Residue, then its C-alpha position, 0 to 999 in steps of 0.5 A: m969465625g968467632f963472634k964475641e957475644h955482647k950481653v946487654h943488660d937492659e934493666v926494665a924499671p917502670n917509671l913511677v913518676p907518671m903513676i904518682d902524678i895520676m894518683f895525686l890527681l885522683l886523690l885531689f879529684f875525690m877530695l874536691n868532689a866529696n860530700f861535706d854535708a856531714r860537716a855542716t850539721e851539728e848534733m842537736v835535738s830538732p823540733i818536731a812538726k807534724n805538718a812539715d813538707e818533706r824535701k824531695k830527693d831531686e830537690k836535695q841533689e839539685g840545689s845542694g850547692s846553693r843550699v847552706t845549713v846554719n845550725i843553732h845549737h848548745l855547746s856539747e859536752g864532748g868537745d867543749k866540756l860544758l856541763c849545763p844542768t839547765y840544758k841537761a834537764g830539758k829546760v831552756c838555757r838562756e845563757d848566751t855563752h852556752w849557745l853557738i851558731s855554726v855555718q860550714g863547720r865554723r862555730h860562732k858565739l853570740v857575742k858582738e865580735d862573732l856576730e860581725k864575723l858571721k855577717s861577713v860569712f853570710l855576705d860571702l855565701a850570698r855573693p855568688f848567687s846575688e842579683d848585683k855581685s858588686k853590691p854587698g847585701s843585694k838580694s841573693e838566690r841562695v837558700m839557707v836552712i836553719r836547724a835550731d835545737r828544740q830548746a834554743p831560745y827564739g831570740y837566737i833564731q831571730k838574731t840569725i835571721e837578721q844576720l841573713a837578711g843583712a847579707g841579702l839572704y831571704k830564702i830561708e827554710v827551717g829544718v824540723e823533724k817529723p814525728a814517727p808514724e803512729k802504729p794502728k791500734g788493734 
């Protein structure tokens, strides 16, 4: 008997759709869990404090979600193209338009409109940690870290603290730099 052989051409092609879905989910997972602390800091010259307490490693990791950094800094030459001879000379620049308050990568100028926006940003940051979430400005447990440029006029730091207090943020820390340890003479 002569059986006719039928050739079956079953092409094996992997289904890429589930693999692409998994890759997008992994990408989303890593993006959402990425550490954006670098975005929270601005370049500045920090004040030096010899007797400052260092935050322990476990404190850094434990409260990282509840701790927000507020930067008070001078406009940089790189992105903003401002050449301030007073600031460059190491003196205190008192020009309001040269200073910024940055929170979570957003910059706010020291003008009335921006200070109003800043207050609403602080209210939003305070709400998840507030005693009474329905009442704006109620006492919040969120910790705010103020990093101010060494040459920043204290009035700008005071304005920032007033805005924080208006939002119910009373747990305030100040970021400073410790001096390098002195080498023993000998």
